[in-house]
N, C-alpha and C positions, 0 to 999 in steps of 0.2 A: 264599460260593459255590464249588463245586468247579471245577476247571479240567482239561478234557480236552485235552491237547496232542497233536495228531495231524498228521502229515504227510500232505499231499495225495497225495503219491506213494506212500503205503502205505494207501490207503483200503480196499482189499480185506482187509486183515488184521484188521478189527474187526468181529466178529460179536456182535451184542447181541440178546438176547431180551426182548421186551417183551410182556406179556399184553394191554396196552391201548395202542392207537394212535389216530390222529386220526379214523379211521373208527368206532371202537367206543366213544368217549367219549360218555357219555350227556348230551349237550347238544343244544339245538335247532340245526337247520341254517339255518333261515330268518333267525335274528338272530346268527349265529356271526360271530365276528371273526377266526377262524383262517383265514389266507391260503389254506391248502390246501383247505379246504371251499368258500371262495369261488371258488377256481379251478375246483374241480369243478362247482360250481353254474353258473358262466359257461359251462363246457364243455357241460353238459347243455342249457342254454337255447339256446346258439348252434347246436347240432346239431339242436334242434327247429326253429329258424327255417331252418336249412339245408334241412331236409326240406321246409318250405313253399316256399322259393325254388326248390328243385329240381323240385317239383311244377309250378310255373309254367313253368320251362324245359322240361319234358316236354310240357306243352300247347303251347308255342311250336314245338317240333320236330314234334309231331304235326300241327300246322296246316300246317307246310311240307313234309310228305311229298308233297303233290301241288301242281301249279301253281294249281289252282282253289281259291278261298278257302272255308273251312268256317265260321270266325268271321267276324263283321262286322269291318269296319276299326276301329271304336271299341273293341270288345271285345279285339281283337288288340293294340291300343295299350296298353290297361290291363294285359293279361297280361304283356307284356315290360317294362312300367314297374315292376310290382310285383315281378317277378323281378329286375331290376336294383337296385331300392331295397332290398329285403330282403337280397340277397346282399352289396351294398356296405356299407349302414349297420349291419346287424344281424349279419352273419356275417364278412366279410373284415377289416373294420377291427379288431373286437375279437378275432378268431379265436385268434391266438397270444399277443398281449400280455395279454389279460384272462384267459385260461384257463391256458395252459402258463406264461406269465410270472408269473402270481400264485402258482402252485403252486411253480415252480422257483426263481424269483429270490431269496427269502430263504434258501432251502437252499443255493444256490451261494455266497451271501455268508456263510454260517456264522452266521446270526442267527436269532432266535426268530420273527420276524414282520416285516412291512413297517413303516415308520416311523409310519404313522398308520392303525392297524387299523380304527378306526370309519370313517375317511374311505373306506377300501377297501370296507366293506360299504355305505356310502352310494352309492358309484359303481356298485355292482351294482344297487341298487334304482333308481337314476336311469335306468340302462340298461333295467331292466324297465319303468319308467313310459314312457320314449320309445318302447319297442317296442310298448306297448299302443296308442299313437296310430297307429302304422303298421298294426297289426291292425285298428283301428277303421276306417282308411282302406279296407281290403279290405271290411269289412262295410258300409260306406257307399256302396259302388258303385265304388270304385277311383279311380285317377288315371291320366291318359293323356298325360303330358307327357314321358315318358322319366325315367330316374333322375336326369338332370342339371337338371330343372325350368327348362329354357330359357325365357327371356322373348323376345318378348311373349306367346307362346301360354300359358304358365303363369299369367300375369296376367289372361287373358281367358276361359280355359276354365271350365266350370261344375262340372267334376269336384272331388273332394275334395282339392284342393291344399293348403288350410290345415292340415288335420289331418296330412298327410304332411310338410309343412315343420315343423309343431310337434314331431312325433316326432323328425325329424332334428335340430332345434334342441336338444331335451332330450338327445338321445344324444351331442351334442357335449360337454356338461358331464361325462357319465361318462367320456369319452376324456381330457378335461383333468384330472379328479381322479386318474385312474390314472397319467397321465403325471407329475404333480407328485409323488405318492406314490413312485413308482419312482426319480425323480431324487434325492429326499432320502435314500431308503433306501440307494441306491448310494453316495451321498456320505458319509453319516454312520454307516452301521451295517455296515460291512465287518468281518470278523473280524480280530483282531490278526494282523499279518503279511501280510494280503491287500492288497497294494499295487495301484495302478493297472496295474502291469506284470504282475501276476499274475491279473487278472481273467479269467474265462472269456470267450470271445468271444461267447457268447450274451448275456452282460451288457453288453458293448459295444454290441451291436446293440440291446438294450432301452434303453440309455442314449440313443443316437441317435434312436431311436423316440420316446422320451419327450420329447425336445427338440422334435420336430416336432408331437407332440400339444399341447404347451403353447403354442407359438408359433404354429401355423397354425390351429388349430381355432377360436379367437375370430374369425377372418376369415370363415369360412363361417357361423358362428353369426350375426354381424352381417348378413351377405348375406341369409341366409334370413329373418331378422327384417324386413329392409327390404322384401323381397318379400311377406311376410305383411302388413306395414303398408300397402303399396301396394295389395294386393288388397282388404283390408277397409275402408281409409279412402278410397281413391281418389285418393291424391296420387302424381303422376307421378315415378317414379325410374327404373324400367327400361322401362316401357310407352311406346312412341313416340306412341301415341294420346293420352297425357296429358303429353307433353313429356319423356318419359324417354328413356334410352339402353339398348337391349338388349345392346349389345356390352360396356358397362360391367359387366352381370351376368356375362358370360362371363369377363372379367378377374378379377373377385372370386372367382368359382366356381373357376376353375382355379389361381388363386393358392394356394388351399387344396388343391384336389383332385389336383394333381400331387404336392405333398409327401405327401399322404396316400396315394399309391401306395407310397411308402417306409414309411409306418406298417404297411402290410400286408406288404411284401416284406422289409424289414430284419430283422424277427424271424425270417422264414423263413431268411434268410442265417445268422443266428445259430445256428439249429437245425442246419443243414448243417455249419457250422464245429465243432460238437460231435461230431456222428455221424461225420463223415468221418475224424475223427482217432481217436476211440474205437474205432471198428470196423475200423480198419486198424492199430491199436496202433503208431501212429507219431506223433512229436511234429508239431504242426501246422506246415506251411511258411508262412513270412512272418507271424508272429503280429503284429508291429508294423503291417505293411503292411495287414492285414485290419482290425485295430482302427481304424487311421487312416482307412481307406476308408469304414468305416461312418459316421463323423462327417463325412467329405467328402461322402458321398451326401446326408446330412441337409442340409448347408449348400447344396450346389449345386442340390439339388432344389427350392429356393425360387426359382430363377432361370430355369426353363425352361417356365413355364406358357404362354408365347406360342406354343408349337408346335402347341397346340390351336386356334389362331386364325389359321393361315396363310391361310385362305380368307375371313376375317372383314373384310378390307379394311384391315388394318394395313399400314404402310409396308413397301417392300421392304428397307429397311435394318434395321428391327426383326425382320422375318422371317429375315434372313440372321443377325443376332445370336443370335436364339433358336435357330436351326438349329445354329449353331456351338456354343452352350453345351450343346445337347442331345447332340451328339456327345461333348463333354467328360465328360458325367456317366456315359458308358459306360465311361470309363477305370477308375474305382474298382471298378465292378462286374467289369470284366475281371480286375482284380488279384485279387478274390476267387476268381473261377472258376479262374484259372491256379494260384492257391495251393492250392486244393482238389485239383486234378489233380496237382500236385507232391506233395502229401501222400500220395496213393495210390501214388505211383511207389515201388516196391519196399518197400511196406508189407506187413504181415502181415494181409491182408484177410480179414474173416470174411464169407462170402457169406450172411448172414442176411437177414431181412426188412428190418431197418433200413437195411442197406447198399443193398438193392434200391431202396428208396424214395429214399435219398440220390442214387443214380445216376439214378434216374427224374427226380428234381428237376433234376439237371444237364442232362439231355437236354431236358426241357420248357422250362426257364427259358432255356436257351441259344437255342432256337428262338424264343422270345418276344423275346429281346433283339436277336437278329440281324434279326428281321423288323421291329423298330422303326426300323432304319436307313433303309429307304425312306420311312418315315413322317416321319422327321426331315429328309429331303432335299426342298427346296422343289419341285423339278421333278416328283418322283414322287408326292409327297403330293396334288398337284393331281388326280391320276388315281385315287388309292386312298382319298382322304378320303371318309367316309360309305359305304364299301363293306364287304362281309363280310371283306375283308383286315384292316380295323381290329377287327372283332369277334373274329376268330381271334387276332390279336396280343394283344388285351386278355386274352382267356381263357388263353392260354398264360403270360402274365406273371402275371395276378392269380389266376385260377381254378386253373390247373394248378400254378403256382409255389407259391402260398400252400396250396393244398389238399394237395398231395403233401408239402409240408414239414410241415403240421400232422399228417397221418397218420403221417409219419415220427417226429415228436415224440411222439405218443401211444404208438407202439410202443416207442420208445426209453426213455421213462420209465414205461410201463405197469407194469412190475414194482415200481417204486418207489411209484407212486400206489395200486396195488391189492394188492400183495404176491402177485400171481399171475403165472404165465407163460402166454402164448397158444401155440397150436399152430403151430409153425414151418412145417410142410409145407403146412397149409391156408393160411396167411398169404402164403407165397411164390406159391402158385397163384393166389390172388386178386389179388395184386399184378400179375401178368402179364395177367390179365383186365382190370384197371383201366387199365394203362398201354397196352395195345393199343387198347382201345375208346376211351380218351380221344384218342389220336392219330387214330383213325378218324373221331372226331367233328369235329375242327377243322382237320385238313389240308385236307379238301375245301373248307372255307370259304376258306382262302387262294387256292385255285384259282378259286372262284367270284368272290372279291373282285377278283383280278387281271383277270379277264374282265368286270368291270363290274356285278356283282350288288350292287344297293344293299341296305344294311341297313334294318330296320325295315318292310319290305314284306311284306304277307301274301299277295300273289299275285306271280307271276314268270313269265318266259318259259320255255317248255318245255325249252330247251336247258340250263337249270340243274337239271332235275329229278334227274338221276342223282347229282348232287353233293349235293342237298338229301336224297335218300334215304340215301346213305351217311352223311351227318352225323347224320340222325335215328336210324338203326338203331344207329350207334355210341353215341349219347347213351343209348339205352335200355339197352344192355348195361353202359355205364359206370354208370348208375343201379343196375342189378342188383348190380354189384361193390361198390358202397358199402354196400348193404344186407348183403351177405355179410360185409364187414369189421365192421360193427356187431354182426352175429349172433355171430361167433366171439369177438369181444372180450367180449361179455356172457357167453357161455358160459365163457370163461376165468375171468372175475370170479366166477362162481357155483360153477364146479366145476374150475377149472384147477389145475394143479400149483403147489405153493407156490414162490414165487420165492426164490432165494438172496439173500443180503445185497446183493451187488454182481455181478449176472449178466453185465455186459459188461466188467468190469475197468476202470471208469472212475476217474479220479483227482481229479475235482473234489469240492467240498465236499458236494453232495447224496448222494453215495455213502458219507459217513461216518455218515449217520443210519441208524436202524432201518428195516426194510422191512415194512410201511408205516411212516412216521415217526410218532414220538410227538406229542402235542398241541403241545408247544413245541419240537419239531424235535431239539433236542440236549440231553444231560445236561451242564449246566454250560457252559463256554466252550471253543470249538474254536479252536485256534491254527494258522495256516497257515504252513508252513515252506518250501513249495516250489510250483512252478507247476502248473496243472491238466492239462498236457499232457506231464509228465515221464515218458513211457514208457521202459522200458529200451531201449538201443540194439539194434536188430535185428542179429543176427550175420549177417555176409555170408560166403558160401563163396568163398574166393579163387580156386577153380578154376571157378566157375560162369561162364558167358559173359555179357557185358553187351550 
């Protein structure tokens, strides 16, 4: 086998021409074991379900334009339940790990594929199977429990709870398989010379994410299975009418569901760690601290589930402990944020689309993080619990943080994935439309929540109408901006300018490959000789003011 010895710090110097790449190889897509094709298939399906979940969101916002109800209470419950279930289980959880992670992780490691290519394909089809059960739930009349499936109502309602639970149960196996595959790949398939201290921070984030997927997902799988068993057989587990304990379900559910927040967010952190340094042409500030904070978040994330149960009757001591730990988990997140800002300081910043989405993420996620502090405080959570303040906080962290990072990642690696460049002028304009409309959608919800507007209500007092209108109109514009992003990316793929080999001047392994990559990524073996962020030191003018 030939050996291609290349320094990560000199990735821009290798221009290789290939007539055939992973997109043009004449092999079936449906049964492919090429991680790049599987990543693109994940991305396409996830975006399809994002469209469905987004349409349900538009129905919710249309209903809330006026205080008087248009939908019945039952139908409104079904709409927001399906919106939440689709967005969480089919979009946000697999959004970055399954799509961007599948495509980029082996390339960053300098290897030809993941450790278990067939298992990777299996995880995709398991995801498809689980998603079909949720689609069947829509066709069978929907489910009205909320995406959390809280008992005892979920054990008693006549809607299609069992099919929805079955879908979520199956989707968990896809998540576990992906996590196992990534863990083994990172441990065993790094390129020669690529030590743990040279791993790109995106890989550290994916490593921490995979740990959570493998350790936490079995808990929710067992919990959902127990609820299905109770509902079909009639044995009391969570239903108090049968001798069960509904609060036990909440403990089980949130023991998984708070760590899974970091399954969604940690990959987003990894994306930002890559884009903030590459597009400021400066070595990442605090590499070791950022890498360690990813693992710390994964560990501490298992210890904070009780802050979702402050009003469930748990003891004051338990509430105080969970509150304290919740404040503690903010520390590693703050380490990342401060490190990113320090990286930008005196960097050679390129004000392109990727950098705009990077800064947009910093703004949105910072708001999401800071508004979590009142919810982690026992005294204020009593007043804000189950209000629109929680809805806005959740969307700033989950929807805004993950979605803006996903869009950022797509733009950053779009030239590598497709071999084409997008229109920067159009992309920048659409960013501002998306960023402004997103904030117009959810900032009014903070105001409503702080004034006592409950969530999940389909009719409300007239005093909240102006805020609901602002939120609804903002959401409609945001939806339009997402369609515009899709349109100009499709146009660029079809007729865009050919991308250079390394358009951003990146130093990590994926920029050593052809653009688009060949089927097996690299010709021979790539050897790593330096770090992924070893940019030349920026020359400083000694006469410049500081």
